[in-house]
C-alpha positions in Angstrom: 58.4 -191.1 71.0 58.4 -192.9 74.3 59.2 -196.6 74.2 56.1 -198.7 74.3 53.7 -195.9 73.6 51.5 -196.2 70.6 50.0 -192.7 70.6 51.3 -189.5 72.2 49.4 -186.2 72.1 50.9 -183.3 74.0 48.2 -180.9 75.0 48.6 -177.4 76.2 47.5 -177.4 79.8 46.7 -174.9 82.5 49.1 -172.9 84.5 50.3 -174.7 87.6 51.4 -173.5 90.9 53.8 -175.9 92.7 54.2 -175.6 96.5 56.8 -178.4 96.7 60.4 -177.2 97.2 59.7 -173.8 95.8 56.9 -171.6 94.6 56.8 -172.0 90.8 54.6 -170.9 88.0 54.8 -173.1 85.0 52.7 -174.5 82.2 51.7 -178.1 82.2 51.4 -180.2 79.1 49.3 -183.4 79.7 50.5 -186.3 77.6 47.9 -189.1 77.2 49.5 -192.3 76.0 48.0 -195.5 74.6 49.9 -198.8 75.1 49.3 -202.5 75.8 48.8 -203.5 79.4 52.0 -205.6 79.2 54.0 -202.4 78.4 52.7 -200.1 81.0 55.8 -200.6 83.3 58.2 -199.9 80.4 56.3 -196.7 79.5 56.3 -195.6 83.1 60.1 -196.1 83.4 60.6 -194.0 80.3 58.4 -191.2 81.5 60.2 -191.1 84.9 63.6 -191.0 83.2 62.6 -188.1 81.0 60.3 -186.1 83.3 61.8 -183.1 85.1 59.7 -183.6 88.3 61.0 -185.8 91.1 57.6 -187.4 91.2 55.9 -187.2 87.8 52.1 -187.3 87.8 51.5 -190.7 86.2 47.9 -191.8 86.1 47.1 -195.2 84.7 43.6 -195.7 83.3 42.4 -199.1 82.0 40.0 -198.6 79.2 38.2 -200.5 76.5 38.2 -199.5 72.8 36.9 -200.6 69.5 38.6 -203.6 67.8 40.3 -201.4 65.1 41.9 -199.2 67.8 43.0 -202.2 69.8 44.5 -203.8 66.7 46.3 -200.6 65.8 47.8 -200.3 69.3 48.9 -203.9 69.2 50.5 -203.5 65.8 52.5 -200.4 66.5 53.8 -201.7 69.8 54.4 -205.3 68.6 58.2 -204.9 68.1 58.7 -203.7 71.7 
């Protein structure tokens, strides 16, 4: 589990063709994470440290949720 992330769901993604340093064929696995706004930097640092790409595709989306979900995220990330 990544530090600061309340939920992690690895999903099988599409094949990817990378035209960066070399031509590669690989499979991507998107990893949506839920966390508190105050922990987004900590989660990003952890993703960068673990990700094999030089520039990992990190997309931050601010969202609203129901009160139960927000409470759950706050509870499971409280110790961080």
